All heavy atoms as a GROMACS GRO file, in nm:
protein
  607
    1VAL      N    1   7.705  20.536 -10.283
    1VAL     CA    2   7.783  20.632 -10.206
    1VAL      C    3   7.742  20.618 -10.061
    1VAL      O    4   7.623  20.610 -10.030
    1VAL     CB    5   7.756  20.777 -10.253
    1VAL    CG1    6   7.829  20.876 -10.166
    1VAL    CG2    7   7.793  20.794 -10.399
    2SER      N    8   7.840  20.614  -9.973
    2SER     CA    9   7.809  20.620  -9.830
    2SER      C   10   7.908  20.713  -9.762
    2SER      O   11   8.023  20.726  -9.805
    2SER     CB   12   7.808  20.482  -9.763
    2SER     OG   13   7.937  20.426  -9.758
    3VAL      N   14   7.860  20.781  -9.660
    3VAL     CA   15   7.942  20.875  -9.583
    3VAL      C   16   7.931  20.836  -9.436
    3VAL      O   17   7.822  20.822  -9.383
    3VAL     CB   18   7.895  21.021  -9.602
    3VAL    CG1   19   7.980  21.116  -9.519
    3VAL    CG2   20   7.897  21.059  -9.750
    4ILE      N   21   8.046  20.816  -9.372
    4ILE     CA   22   8.051  20.778  -9.233
    4ILE      C   23   8.127  20.888  -9.157
    4ILE      O   24   8.239  20.921  -9.194
    4ILE     CB   25   8.124  20.644  -9.214
    4ILE    CG1   26   8.059  20.535  -9.298
    4ILE    CG2   27   8.127  20.603  -9.067
    4ILE    CD1   28   8.140  20.497  -9.416
    5ALA      N   29   8.065  20.942  -9.055
    5ALA     CA   30   8.133  21.041  -8.971
    5ALA      C   31   8.233  20.969  -8.882
    5ALA      O   32   8.195  20.882  -8.803
    5ALA     CB   33   8.032  21.118  -8.887
    6ILE      N   34   8.360  21.003  -8.896
    6ILE     CA   35   8.463  20.947  -8.809
    6ILE      C   36   8.469  21.028  -8.679
    6ILE      O   37   8.481  20.972  -8.571
    6ILE     CB   38   8.599  20.946  -8.881
    6ILE    CG1   39   8.590  20.848  -8.998
    6ILE    CG2   40   8.712  20.909  -8.785
    6ILE    CD1   41   8.711  20.845  -9.087
    7ASN      N   42   8.461  21.160  -8.693
    7ASN     CA   43   8.451  21.250  -8.578
    7ASN      C   44   8.386  21.379  -8.628
    7ASN      O   45   8.333  21.382  -8.739
    7ASN     CB   46   8.587  21.273  -8.511
    7ASN     CG   47   8.690  21.327  -8.607
    7ASN    OD1   48   8.662  21.414  -8.689
    7ASN    ND2   49   8.813  21.275  -8.598
    8ASP      N   50   8.390  21.486  -8.551
    8ASP     CA   51   8.323  21.612  -8.591
    8ASP      C   52   8.387  21.678  -8.712
    8ASP      O   53   8.324  21.762  -8.777
    8ASP     CB   54   8.323  21.712  -8.475
    8ASP     CG   55   8.228  21.671  -8.364
    8ASP    OD1   56   8.140  21.586  -8.390
    8ASP    OD2   57   8.242  21.724  -8.253
    9THR      N   58   8.510  21.644  -8.745
    9THR     CA   59   8.580  21.713  -8.854
    9THR      C   60   8.622  21.621  -8.969
    9THR      O   61   8.680  21.668  -9.065
    9THR     CB   62   8.705  21.785  -8.801
    9THR    OG1   63   8.793  21.686  -8.744
    9THR    CG2   64   8.669  21.888  -8.696
   10THR      N   65   8.592  21.493  -8.960
   10THR     CA   66   8.641  21.398  -9.060
   10THR      C   67   8.532  21.299  -9.100
   10THR      O   68   8.462  21.245  -9.015
   10THR     CB   69   8.762  21.319  -9.005
   10THR    OG1   70   8.858  21.412  -8.955
   10THR    CG2   71   8.827  21.234  -9.112
   11ASN      N   72   8.521  21.275  -9.231
   11ASN     CA   73   8.428  21.175  -9.286
   11ASN      C   74   8.505  21.072  -9.367
   11ASN      O   75   8.607  21.102  -9.427
   11ASN     CB   76   8.326  21.240  -9.380
   11ASN     CG   77   8.217  21.313  -9.308
   11ASN    OD1   78   8.189  21.288  -9.192
   11ASN    ND2   79   8.155  21.407  -9.377
   12GLU      N   80   8.451  20.950  -9.371
   12GLU     CA   81   8.497  20.850  -9.466
   12GLU      C   82   8.391  20.840  -9.574
   12GLU      O   83   8.273  20.822  -9.544
   12GLU     CB   84   8.514  20.714  -9.400
   12GLU     CG   85   8.557  20.606  -9.499
   12GLU     CD   86   8.555  20.468  -9.441
   12GLU    OE1   87   8.443  20.411  -9.429
   12GLU    OE2   88   8.663  20.418  -9.408
   13ILE      N   89   8.432  20.856  -9.700
   13ILE     CA   90   8.340  20.850  -9.814
   13ILE      C   91   8.374  20.728  -9.896
   13ILE      O   92   8.489  20.707  -9.934
   13ILE     CB   93   8.350  20.977  -9.901
   13ILE    CG1   94   8.318  21.101  -9.816
   13ILE    CG2   95   8.256  20.970 -10.020
   13ILE    CD1   96   8.433  21.191  -9.798
   14ARG      N   97   8.273  20.645  -9.923
   14ARG     CA   98   8.289  20.526 -10.008
   14ARG      C   99   8.195  20.541 -10.127
   14ARG      O  100   8.083  20.589 -10.112
   14ARG     CB  101   8.252  20.400  -9.932
   14ARG     CG  102   8.336  20.375  -9.810
   14ARG     CD  103   8.290  20.249  -9.741
   14ARG     NE  104   8.359  20.231  -9.613
   14ARG     CZ  105   8.351  20.120  -9.543
   14ARG    NH1  106   8.277  20.018  -9.583
   14ARG    NH2  107   8.417  20.110  -9.428
   15TRP      N  108   8.239  20.498 -10.244
   15TRP     CA  109   8.154  20.509 -10.363
   15TRP      C  110   8.189  20.401 -10.463
   15TRP      O  111   8.298  20.348 -10.465
   15TRP     CB  112   8.169  20.646 -10.429
   15TRP     CG  113   8.294  20.658 -10.510
   15TRP    CD1  114   8.306  20.636 -10.645
   15TRP    CD2  115   8.423  20.692 -10.463
   15TRP    NE1  116   8.436  20.655 -10.683
   15TRP    CE2  117   8.510  20.689 -10.572
   15TRP    CE3  118   8.475  20.724 -10.338
   15TRP    CZ2  119   8.645  20.717 -10.561
   15TRP    CZ3  120   8.610  20.752 -10.327
   15TRP    CH2  121   8.692  20.748 -10.436
   16TYR      N  122   8.090  20.367 -10.545
   16TYR     CA  123   8.117  20.290 -10.666
   16TYR      C  124   8.006  20.312 -10.767
   16TYR      O  125   7.892  20.337 -10.732
   16TYR     CB  126   8.140  20.141 -10.637
   16TYR     CG  127   8.018  20.062 -10.596
   16TYR    CD1  128   7.935  20.002 -10.692
   16TYR    CD2  129   7.987  20.044 -10.462
   16TYR    CE1  130   7.825  19.929 -10.654
   16TYR    CE2  131   7.877  19.971 -10.424
   16TYR     CZ  132   7.797  19.913 -10.520
   16TYR     OH  133   7.686  19.841 -10.483
   17LEU      N  134   8.044  20.309 -10.891
   17LEU     CA  135   7.953  20.319 -11.005
   17LEU      C  136   7.993  20.210 -11.102
   17LEU      O  137   8.112  20.193 -11.131
   17LEU     CB  138   7.967  20.454 -11.077
   17LEU     CG  139   7.928  20.579 -11.002
   17LEU    CD1  140   7.973  20.702 -11.078
   17LEU    CD2  141   7.778  20.582 -10.983
   18ASN      N  142   7.897  20.136 -11.153
   18ASN     CA  143   7.930  20.040 -11.257
   18ASN      C  144   7.821  20.039 -11.363
   18ASN      O  145   7.704  20.057 -11.333
   18ASN     CB  146   7.952  19.900 -11.200
   18ASN     CG  147   7.826  19.837 -11.146
   18ASN    OD1  148   7.769  19.887 -11.050
   18ASN    ND2  149   7.782  19.730 -11.207
   19LYS      N  150   7.863  20.022 -11.486
   19LYS     CA  151   7.769  20.010 -11.597
   19LYS      C  152   7.719  19.867 -11.601
   19LYS      O  153   7.796  19.773 -11.580
   19LYS     CB  154   7.836  20.048 -11.729
   19LYS     CG  155   7.738  20.057 -11.843
   19LYS     CD  156   7.800  20.116 -11.967
   19LYS     CE  157   7.691  20.128 -12.073
   19LYS     NZ  158   7.747  20.160 -12.202
   20THR      N  159   7.590  19.849 -11.627
   20THR     CA  160   7.530  19.716 -11.620
   20THR      C  161   7.595  19.616 -11.715
   20THR      O  162   7.594  19.497 -11.687
   20THR     CB  163   7.378  19.723 -11.647
   20THR    OG1  164   7.356  19.790 -11.770
   20THR    CG2  165   7.307  19.795 -11.535
   21ASP      N  166   7.652  19.661 -11.825
   21ASP     CA  167   7.719  19.567 -11.916
   21ASP      C  168   7.868  19.553 -11.883
   21ASP      O  169   7.944  19.495 -11.959
   21ASP     CB  170   7.702  19.608 -12.062
   21ASP     CG  171   7.766  19.741 -12.095
   21ASP    OD1  172   7.834  19.801 -12.008
   21ASP    OD2  173   7.750  19.788 -12.210
   22SER      N  174   7.908  19.606 -11.768
   22SER     CA  175   8.046  19.596 -11.716
   22SER      C  176   8.151  19.662 -11.804
   22SER      O  177   8.268  19.626 -11.799
   22SER     CB  178   8.083  19.450 -11.691
   22SER     OG  179   8.000  19.396 -11.591
   23LYS      N  180   8.111  19.760 -11.885
   23LYS     CA  181   8.211  19.832 -11.964
   23LYS      C  182   8.299  19.919 -11.876
   23LYS      O  183   8.411  19.950 -11.913
   23LYS     CB  184   8.144  19.918 -12.071
   23LYS     CG  185   8.094  19.840 -12.189
   23LYS     CD  186   8.050  19.932 -12.299
   23LYS     CE  187   8.009  19.852 -12.421
   23LYS     NZ  188   7.968  19.938 -12.530
   24TYR      N  189   8.248  19.962 -11.761
   24TYR     CA  190   8.332  20.038 -11.669
   24TYR      C  191   8.286  20.016 -11.526
   24TYR      O  192   8.174  19.975 -11.499
   24TYR     CB  193   8.333  20.188 -11.702
   24TYR     CG  194   8.198  20.255 -11.699
   24TYR    CD1  195   8.137  20.290 -11.579
   24TYR    CD2  196   8.130  20.285 -11.817
   24TYR    CE1  197   8.014  20.351 -11.575
   24TYR    CE2  198   8.006  20.348 -11.814
   24TYR     CZ  199   7.950  20.380 -11.693
   24TYR     OH  200   7.828  20.441 -11.691
   25TRP      N  201   8.378  20.043 -11.435
   25TRP     CA  202   8.353  20.036 -11.293
   25TRP      C  203   8.448  20.134 -11.226
   25TRP      O  204   8.568  20.132 -11.253
   25TRP     CB  205   8.379  19.894 -11.240
   25TRP     CG  206   8.343  19.876 -11.097
   25TRP    CD1  207   8.225  19.828 -11.048
   25TRP    CD2  208   8.423  19.907 -10.982
   25TRP    NE1  209   8.228  19.827 -10.911
   25TRP    CE2  210   8.349  19.876 -10.867
   25TRP    CE3  211   8.550  19.960 -10.964
   25TRP    CZ2  212   8.396  19.894 -10.740
   25TRP    CZ3  213   8.597  19.979 -10.836
   25TRP    CH2  214   8.521  19.945 -10.725
   26PHE      N  215   8.396  20.221 -11.142
   26PHE     CA  216   8.476  20.317 -11.066
   26PHE      C  217   8.437  20.305 -10.920
   26PHE      O  218   8.319  20.293 -10.889
   26PHE     CB  219   8.450  20.462 -11.111
   26PHE     CG  220   8.476  20.487 -11.256
   26PHE    CD1  221   8.372  20.489 -11.348
   26PHE    CD2  222   8.604  20.507 -11.302
   26PHE    CE1  223   8.395  20.514 -11.481
   26PHE    CE2  224   8.629  20.530 -11.436
   26PHE     CZ  225   8.524  20.534 -11.526
   27GLY      N  226   8.532  20.313 -10.831
   27GLY     CA  227   8.498  20.308 -10.690
   27GLY      C  228   8.619  20.337 -10.604
   27GLY      O  229   8.732  20.341 -10.652
   28GLY      N  230   8.593  20.357 -10.477
   28GLY     CA  231   8.703  20.381 -10.385
   28GLY      C  232   8.655  20.427 -10.250
   28GLY      O  233   8.535  20.438 -10.224
   29THR      N  234   8.751  20.455 -10.164
   29THR     CA  235   8.727  20.504 -10.029
   29THR      C  236   8.827  20.615 -10.001
   29THR      O  237   8.945  20.601 -10.034
   29THR     CB  238   8.746  20.391  -9.926
   29THR    OG1  239   8.657  20.285  -9.958
   29THR    CG2  240   8.718  20.440  -9.786
   30VAL      N  241   8.779  20.726  -9.946
   30VAL     CA  242   8.868  20.836  -9.908
   30VAL      C  243   8.828  20.889  -9.771
   30VAL      O  244   8.714  20.874  -9.728
   30VAL     CB  245   8.864  20.954 -10.010
   30VAL    CG1  246   8.918  20.911 -10.145
   30VAL    CG2  247   8.727  21.014 -10.023
   31ILE      N  248   8.924  20.949  -9.703
   31ILE     CA  249   8.900  21.020  -9.578
   31ILE      C  250   8.912  21.168  -9.612
   31ILE      O  251   9.008  21.210  -9.676
   31ILE     CB  252   9.006  20.982  -9.471
   31ILE    CG1  253   9.008  20.831  -9.447
   31ILE    CG2  254   8.984  21.061  -9.343
   31ILE    CD1  255   8.882  20.776  -9.387
   32ASP      N  256   8.813  21.249  -9.572
   32ASP     CA  257   8.814  21.391  -9.608
   32ASP      C  258   8.755  21.474  -9.495
   32ASP      O  259   8.692  21.422  -9.403
   32ASP     CB  260   8.734  21.412  -9.736
   32ASP     CG  261   8.773  21.540  -9.809
   32ASP    OD1  262   8.860  21.614  -9.760
   32ASP    OD2  263   8.716  21.566  -9.916
   33THR      N  264   8.772  21.604  -9.506
   33THR     CA  265   8.721  21.698  -9.408
   33THR      C  266   8.569  21.700  -9.411
   33THR      O  267   8.508  21.708  -9.518
   33THR     CB  268   8.775  21.839  -9.438
   33THR    OG1  269   8.917  21.832  -9.441
   33THR    CG2  270   8.731  21.938  -9.334
   34ALA      N  271   8.508  21.693  -9.295
   34ALA     CA  272   8.362  21.702  -9.285
   34ALA      C  273   8.322  21.849  -9.287
   34ALA      O  274   8.371  21.928  -9.207
   34ALA     CB  275   8.314  21.637  -9.156
   35VAL      N  276   8.236  21.886  -9.380
   35VAL     CA  277   8.190  22.025  -9.388
   35VAL      C  278   8.043  22.038  -9.348
   35VAL      O  279   7.994  22.148  -9.330
   35VAL     CB  280   8.214  22.085  -9.529
   35VAL    CG1  281   8.362  22.094  -9.557
   35VAL    CG2  282   8.144  22.003  -9.636
   36THR      N  283   7.974  21.926  -9.336
   36THR     CA  284   7.833  21.930  -9.297
   36THR      C  285   7.791  21.793  -9.244
   36THR      O  286   7.859  21.693  -9.267
   36THR     CB  287   7.743  21.967  -9.417
   36THR    OG1  288   7.608  21.980  -9.371
   36THR    CG2  289   7.749  21.864  -9.528
   37THR      N  290   7.680  21.790  -9.174
   37THR     CA  291   7.623  21.663  -9.131
   37THR      C  292   7.494  21.632  -9.206
   37THR      O  293   7.430  21.532  -9.180
   37THR     CB  294   7.594  21.664  -8.980
   37THR    OG1  295   7.502  21.772  -8.952
   37THR    CG2  296   7.721  21.681  -8.900
   38LYS      N  297   7.456  21.719  -9.299
   38LYS     CA  298   7.335  21.701  -9.378
   38LYS      C  299   7.370  21.704  -9.526
   38LYS      O  300   7.449  21.788  -9.570
   38LYS     CB  301   7.232  21.810  -9.348
   38LYS     CG  302   7.184  21.808  -9.206
   38LYS     CD  303   7.084  21.918  -9.180
   38LYS     CE  304   7.040  21.916  -9.036
   38LYS     NZ  305   6.941  22.018  -9.007
   39PHE      N  306   7.312  21.614  -9.603
   39PHE     CA  307   7.337  21.606  -9.747
   39PHE      C  308   7.205  21.617  -9.822
   39PHE      O  309   7.106  21.556  -9.783
   39PHE     CB  310   7.404  21.474  -9.783
   39PHE     CG  311   7.538  21.456  -9.720
   39PHE    CD1  312   7.551  21.394  -9.597
   39PHE    CD2  313   7.651  21.504  -9.783
   39PHE    CE1  314   7.675  21.378  -9.538
   39PHE    CE2  315   7.775  21.490  -9.724
   39PHE     CZ  316   7.787  21.426  -9.602
   40ASN      N  317   7.205  21.696  -9.928
   40ASN     CA  318   7.085  21.705 -10.011
   40ASN      C  319   7.117  21.684 -10.158
   40ASN      O  320   7.034  21.709 -10.244
   40ASN     CB  321   7.012  21.838  -9.991
   40ASN     CG  322   7.096  21.957 -10.034
   40ASN    OD1  323   7.207  21.941 -10.084
   40ASN    ND2  324   7.043  22.075 -10.014
   41GLY      N  325   7.236  21.637 -10.187
   41GLY     CA  326   7.272  21.609 -10.326
   41GLY      C  327   7.412  21.553 -10.336
   41GLY      O  328   7.492  21.564 -10.242
   42ILE      N  329   7.440  21.490 -10.447
   42ILE     CA  330   7.572  21.435 -10.476
   42ILE      C  331   7.606  21.474 -10.618
   42ILE      O  332   7.523  21.465 -10.708
   42ILE     CB  333   7.572  21.282 -10.464
   42ILE    CG1  334   7.540  21.240 -10.321
   42ILE    CG2  335   7.706  21.223 -10.507
   42ILE    CD1  336   7.518  21.092 -10.304
   43GLY      N  337   7.728  21.523 -10.640
   43GLY     CA  338   7.773  21.562 -10.774
   43GLY      C  339   7.866  21.456 -10.833
   43GLY      O  340   7.947  21.398 -10.762
   44PHE      N  341   7.850  21.428 -10.960
   44PHE     CA  342   7.936  21.334 -11.031
   44PHE      C  343   8.004  21.407 -11.145
   44PHE      O  344   7.943  21.490 -11.212
   44PHE     CB  345   7.853  21.219 -11.091
   44PHE     CG  346   7.785  21.135 -10.988
   44PHE    CD1  347   7.654  21.159 -10.951
   44PHE    CD2  348   7.853  21.029 -10.928
   44PHE    CE1  349   7.591  21.080 -10.857
   44PHE    CE2  350   7.791  20.950 -10.833
   44PHE     CZ  351   7.660  20.975 -10.797
   45TRP      N  352   8.130  21.376 -11.167
   45TRP     CA  353   8.200  21.430 -11.283
   45TRP      C  354   8.314  21.336 -11.319
   45TRP      O  355   8.354  21.252 -11.241
   45TRP     CB  356   8.253  21.571 -11.257
   45TRP     CG  357   8.364  21.578 -11.159
   45TRP    CD1  358   8.498  21.575 -11.183
   45TRP    CD2  359   8.351  21.587 -11.017
   45TRP    NE1  360   8.569  21.582 -11.067
   45TRP    CE2  361   8.481  21.588 -10.962
   45TRP    CE3  362   8.244  21.593 -10.930
   45TRP    CZ2  363   8.505  21.597 -10.826
   45TRP    CZ3  364   8.269  21.600 -10.794
   45TRP    CH2  365   8.397  21.604 -10.745
   46THR      N  366   8.365  21.350 -11.439
   46THR     CA  367   8.481  21.273 -11.483
   46THR      C  368   8.589  21.370 -11.529
   46THR      O  369   8.560  21.478 -11.578
   46THR     CB  370   8.448  21.176 -11.596
   46THR    OG1  371   8.399  21.250 -11.707
   46THR    CG2  372   8.344  21.074 -11.552
   47LYS      N  373   8.710  21.328 -11.514
   47LYS     CA  374   8.824  21.412 -11.551
   47LYS      C  375   8.852  21.404 -11.701
   47LYS      O  376   8.885  21.502 -11.764
   47LYS     CB  377   8.946  21.370 -11.471
   47LYS     CG  378   9.071  21.449 -11.501
   47LYS     CD  379   9.185  21.401 -11.416
   47LYS     CE  380   9.313  21.469 -11.457
   47LYS     NZ  381   9.427  21.416 -11.384
   48ASP      N  382   8.842  21.284 -11.756
   48ASP     CA  383   8.877  21.262 -11.896
   48ASP      C  384   8.764  21.190 -11.968
   48ASP      O  385   8.674  21.136 -11.908
   48ASP     CB  386   9.003  21.175 -11.906
   48ASP     CG  387   9.125  21.241 -11.843
   48ASP    OD1  388   9.145  21.361 -11.869
   48ASP    OD2  389   9.197  21.174 -11.768
   49GLY      N  390   8.773  21.188 -12.099
   49GLY     CA  391   8.677  21.113 -12.180
   49GLY      C  392   8.577  21.203 -12.248
   49GLY      O  393   8.574  21.323 -12.226
   50GLU      N  394   8.496  21.140 -12.330
   50GLU     CA  395   8.394  21.213 -12.406
   50GLU      C  396   8.256  21.168 -12.363
   50GLU      O  397   8.171  21.140 -12.446
   50GLU     CB  398   8.418  21.192 -12.555
   50GLU     CG  399   8.552  21.248 -12.600
   50GLU     CD  400   8.569  21.243 -12.751
   50GLU    OE1  401   8.469  21.242 -12.823
   50GLU    OE2  402   8.685  21.242 -12.795
   51HIS      N  403   8.234  21.164 -12.232
   51HIS     CA  404   8.105  21.121 -12.179
   51HIS      C  405   8.001  21.229 -12.204
   51HIS      O  406   8.028  21.347 -12.191
   51HIS     CB  407   8.116  21.094 -12.029
   51HIS     CG  408   8.234  21.010 -11.993
   51HIS    ND1  409   8.245  20.879 -12.032
   51HIS    CD2  410   8.346  21.038 -11.924
   51HIS    CE1  411   8.358  20.830 -11.988
   51HIS    NE2  412   8.422  20.925 -11.922
   52THR      N  413   7.881  21.187 -12.240
   52THR     CA  414   7.774  21.284 -12.266
   52THR      C  415   7.657  21.271 -12.168
   52THR      O  416   7.575  21.360 -12.161
   52THR     CB  417   7.720  21.267 -12.409
   52THR    OG1  418   7.673  21.132 -12.426
   52THR    CG2  419   7.829  21.298 -12.511
   53GLU      N  420   7.650  21.159 -12.095
   53GLU     CA  421   7.542  21.146 -11.997
   53GLU      C  422   7.576  21.037 -11.897
   53GLU      O  423   7.660  20.951 -11.923
   53GLU     CB  424   7.408  21.116 -12.063
   53GLU     CG  425   7.398  20.982 -12.128
   53GLU     CD  426   7.262  20.961 -12.194
   53GLU    OE1  427   7.226  21.036 -12.284
   53GLU    OE2  428   7.194  20.866 -12.152
   54LEU      N  429   7.510  21.043 -11.784
   54LEU     CA  430   7.522  20.942 -11.680
   54LEU      C  431   7.382  20.916 -11.628
   54LEU      O  432   7.318  21.004 -11.570
   54LEU     CB  433   7.612  20.992 -11.566
   54LEU     CG  434   7.619  20.905 -11.441
   54LEU    CD1  435   7.685  20.771 -11.471
   54LEU    CD2  436   7.693  20.978 -11.330
   55ASN      N  437   7.331  20.797 -11.653
   55ASN     CA  438   7.197  20.760 -11.606
   55ASN      C  439   7.211  20.682 -11.476
   55ASN      O  440   7.278  20.579 -11.472
   55ASN     CB  441   7.125  20.672 -11.710
   55ASN     CG  442   7.099  20.747 -11.838
   55ASN    OD1  443   7.058  20.862 -11.835
   55ASN    ND2  444   7.125  20.685 -11.950
   56ILE      N  445   7.148  20.731 -11.372
   56ILE     CA  446   7.149  20.665 -11.242
   56ILE      C  447   7.017  20.589 -11.229
   56ILE      O  448   6.911  20.648 -11.237
   56ILE     CB  449   7.162  20.766 -11.126
   56ILE    CG1  450   7.281  20.857 -11.147
   56ILE    CG2  451   7.161  20.694 -10.993
   56ILE    CD1  452   7.411  20.807 -11.099
   57MET      N  453   7.026  20.458 -11.212
   57MET     CA  454   6.906  20.375 -11.201
   57MET      C  455   6.917  20.290 -11.075
   57MET      O  456   7.026  20.244 -11.040
   57MET     CB  457   6.892  20.287 -11.324
   57MET     CG  458   6.877  20.372 -11.450
   57MET     SD  459   6.909  20.289 -11.605
   57MET     CE  460   6.796  20.157 -11.605
   58GLY      N  461   6.810  20.272 -11.006
   58GLY     CA  462   6.809  20.189 -10.886
   58GLY      C  463   6.872  20.258 -10.766
   58GLY      O  464   6.914  20.191 -10.672
   59ALA      N  465   6.879  20.390 -10.769
   59ALA     CA  466   6.937  20.463 -10.656
   59ALA      C  467   6.836  20.470 -10.542
   59ALA      O  468   6.716  20.474 -10.564
   59ALA     CB  469   6.977  20.604 -10.700
   60ARG      N  470   6.888  20.469 -10.420
   60ARG     CA  471   6.801  20.485 -10.304
   60ARG      C  472   6.878  20.555 -10.195
   60ARG      O  473   7.000  20.551 -10.192
   60ARG     CB  474   6.749  20.351 -10.256
   60ARG     CG  475   6.855  20.256 -10.212
   60ARG     CD  476   6.798  20.117 -10.186
   60ARG     NE  477   6.905  20.021 -10.177
   60ARG     CZ  478   6.954  19.974 -10.063
   60ARG    NH1  479   6.902  20.014  -9.949
   60ARG    NH2  480   7.052  19.888 -10.062
   61ALA      N  481   6.806  20.619 -10.108
   61ALA     CA  482   6.868  20.686  -9.993
   61ALA      C  483   6.819  20.616  -9.866
   61ALA      O  484   6.701  20.587  -9.853
   61ALA     CB  485   6.828  20.833  -9.991
   62ALA      N  486   6.912  20.588  -9.777
   62ALA     CA  487   6.876  20.519  -9.654
   62ALA      C  488   6.984  20.540  -9.550
   62ALA      O  489   7.099  20.567  -9.584
   62ALA     CB  490   6.857  20.370  -9.680
   63LEU      N  491   6.946  20.527  -9.425
   63LEU     CA  492   7.043  20.524  -9.316
   63LEU      C  493   7.078  20.378  -9.292
   63LEU      O  494   6.991  20.291  -9.296
   63LEU     CB  495   6.984  20.585  -9.190
   63LEU     CG  496   6.946  20.733  -9.200
   63LEU    CD1  497   6.878  20.779  -9.072
   63LEU    CD2  498   7.070  20.817  -9.227
   64GLY      N  499   7.204  20.350  -9.272
   64GLY     CA  500   7.242  20.211  -9.248
   64GLY      C  501   7.391  20.194  -9.245
   64GLY      O  502   7.467  20.291  -9.228
   65ASN      N  503   7.434  20.072  -9.264
   65ASN     CA  504   7.576  20.040  -9.263
   65ASN      C  505   7.646  20.095  -9.386
   65ASN      O  506   7.584  20.112  -9.491
   65ASN     CB  507   7.596  19.889  -9.258
   65ASN     CG  508   7.545  19.830  -9.128
   65ASN    OD1  509   7.555  19.894  -9.023
   65ASN    ND2  510   7.492  19.710  -9.133
   66PRO      N  511   7.777  20.120  -9.377
   66PRO     CA  512   7.853  20.165  -9.494
   66PRO      C  513   7.848  20.061  -9.605
   66PRO      O  514   7.835  19.941  -9.579
   66PRO     CB  515   7.996  20.178  -9.441
   66PRO     CG  516   7.984  20.181  -9.293
   66PRO     CD  517   7.859  20.108  -9.258
   67ILE      N  518   7.856  20.107  -9.729
   67ILE     CA  519   7.857  20.014  -9.841
   67ILE      C  520   7.991  19.942  -9.845
   67ILE      O  521   8.091  19.989  -9.793
   67ILE     CB  522   7.829  20.085  -9.976
   67ILE    CG1  523   7.937  20.190 -10.006
   67ILE    CG2  524   7.690  20.144  -9.978
   67ILE    CD1  525   7.925  20.252 -10.144
   68THR      N  526   7.991  19.825  -9.907
   68THR     CA  527   8.113  19.748  -9.925
   68THR      C  528   8.164  19.770 -10.066
   68THR      O  529   8.088  19.760 -10.161
   68THR     CB  530   8.085  19.597  -9.904
   68THR    OG1  531   8.034  19.580  -9.772
   68THR    CG2  532   8.211  19.515  -9.922
   69ILE      N  533   8.291  19.804 -10.077
   69ILE     CA  534   8.352  19.827 -10.207
   69ILE      C  535   8.419  19.698 -10.252
   69ILE      O  536   8.512  19.650 -10.188
   69ILE     CB  537   8.458  19.941 -10.202
   69ILE    CG1  538   8.398  20.068 -10.142
   69ILE    CG2  539   8.518  19.965 -10.339
   69ILE    CD1  540   8.284  20.127 -10.221
   70LEU      N  541   8.367  19.639 -10.358
   70LEU     CA  542   8.426  19.519 -10.416
   70LEU      C  543   8.497  19.560 -10.544
   70LEU      O  544   8.434  19.606 -10.638
   70LEU     CB  545   8.318  19.414 -10.447
   70LEU     CG  546   8.237  19.367 -10.327
   70LEU    CD1  547   8.123  19.277 -10.372
   70LEU    CD2  548   8.326  19.295 -10.228
   71PHE      N  549   8.626  19.548 -10.547
   71PHE     CA  550   8.703  19.590 -10.664
   71PHE      C  551   8.692  19.486 -10.774
   71PHE      O  552   8.701  19.367 -10.748
   71PHE     CB  553   8.851  19.614 -10.626
   71PHE     CG  554   8.867  19.734 -10.540
   71PHE    CD1  555   8.875  19.723 -10.402
   71PHE    CD2  556   8.869  19.860 -10.595
   71PHE    CE1  557   8.888  19.834 -10.322
   71PHE    CE2  558   8.882  19.973 -10.517
   71PHE     CZ  559   8.891  19.960 -10.380
   72HIS      N  560   8.671  19.533 -10.896
   72HIS     CA  561   8.657  19.446 -11.012
   72HIS      C  562   8.791  19.434 -11.083
   72HIS      O  563   8.864  19.529 -11.098
   72HIS     CB  564   8.556  19.507 -11.110
   72HIS     CG  565   8.416  19.501 -11.060
   72HIS    ND1  566   8.314  19.450 -11.134
   72HIS    CD2  567   8.358  19.539 -10.943
   72HIS    CE1  568   8.202  19.456 -11.067
   72HIS    NE2  569   8.227  19.511 -10.950
   73LEU      N  570   8.818  19.315 -11.129
   73LEU     CA  571   8.936  19.290 -11.211
   73LEU      C  572   8.888  19.237 -11.345
   73LEU      O  573   8.807  19.146 -11.353
   73LEU     CB  574   9.029  19.187 -11.145
   73LEU     CG  575   9.083  19.225 -11.007
   73LEU    CD1  576   9.159  19.108 -10.949
   73LEU    CD2  577   9.173  19.347 -11.018
   74TRP      N  578   8.940  19.296 -11.453
   74TRP     CA  579   8.901  19.251 -11.586
   74TRP      C  580   9.017  19.179 -11.652
   74TRP      O  581   9.131  19.221 -11.643
   74TRP     CB  582   8.862  19.370 -11.674
   74TRP     CG  583   8.725  19.418 -11.649
   74TRP    CD1  584   8.609  19.362 -11.689
   74TRP    CD2  585   8.688  19.535 -11.575
   74TRP    NE1  586   8.502  19.435 -11.644
   74TRP    CE2  587   8.548  19.542 -11.575
   74TRP    CE3  588   8.760  19.634 -11.508
   74TRP    CZ2  589   8.479  19.643 -11.513
   74TRP    CZ3  590   8.690  19.733 -11.445
   74TRP    CH2  591   8.552  19.738 -11.448
   75CYS      N  592   8.986  19.074 -11.721
   75CYS     CA  593   9.083  19.002 -11.802
   75CYS      C  594   9.036  19.010 -11.946
   75CYS      O  595   8.925  18.967 -11.977
   75CYS     CB  596   9.094  18.856 -11.759
   75CYS     SG  597   9.154  18.837 -11.591
   76HIS      N  598   9.116  19.068 -12.030
   76HIS     CA  599   9.077  19.082 -12.172
   76HIS      C  600   9.167  18.997 -12.257
   76HIS      O  601   9.280  18.980 -12.234
   76HIS     CB  602   9.088  19.227 -12.217
   76HIS     CG  603   8.990  19.316 -12.147
   76HIS    ND1  604   8.859  19.325 -12.183
   76HIS    CD2  605   9.005  19.399 -12.040
   76HIS    CE1  606   8.798  19.410 -12.104
   76HIS    NE2  607   8.883  19.455 -12.016
   0.00000   0.00000   0.00000
């Protein structure tokens, strides 16, 4: 997840989550209203499905460049 302040009232939010065995991948970029300049947590939820847990591994917090969103394409 990365958040970039565009101006005092607008942020660009980028995110992606992927399961290590590539069963799923979610990601995107949105422009939204900025409500704060300080973050102390991030909430995750899903709209559909029977998910029972989400394990976050290898997470880190840092100041730096925005993350790059690489979209995955699956061929089954």
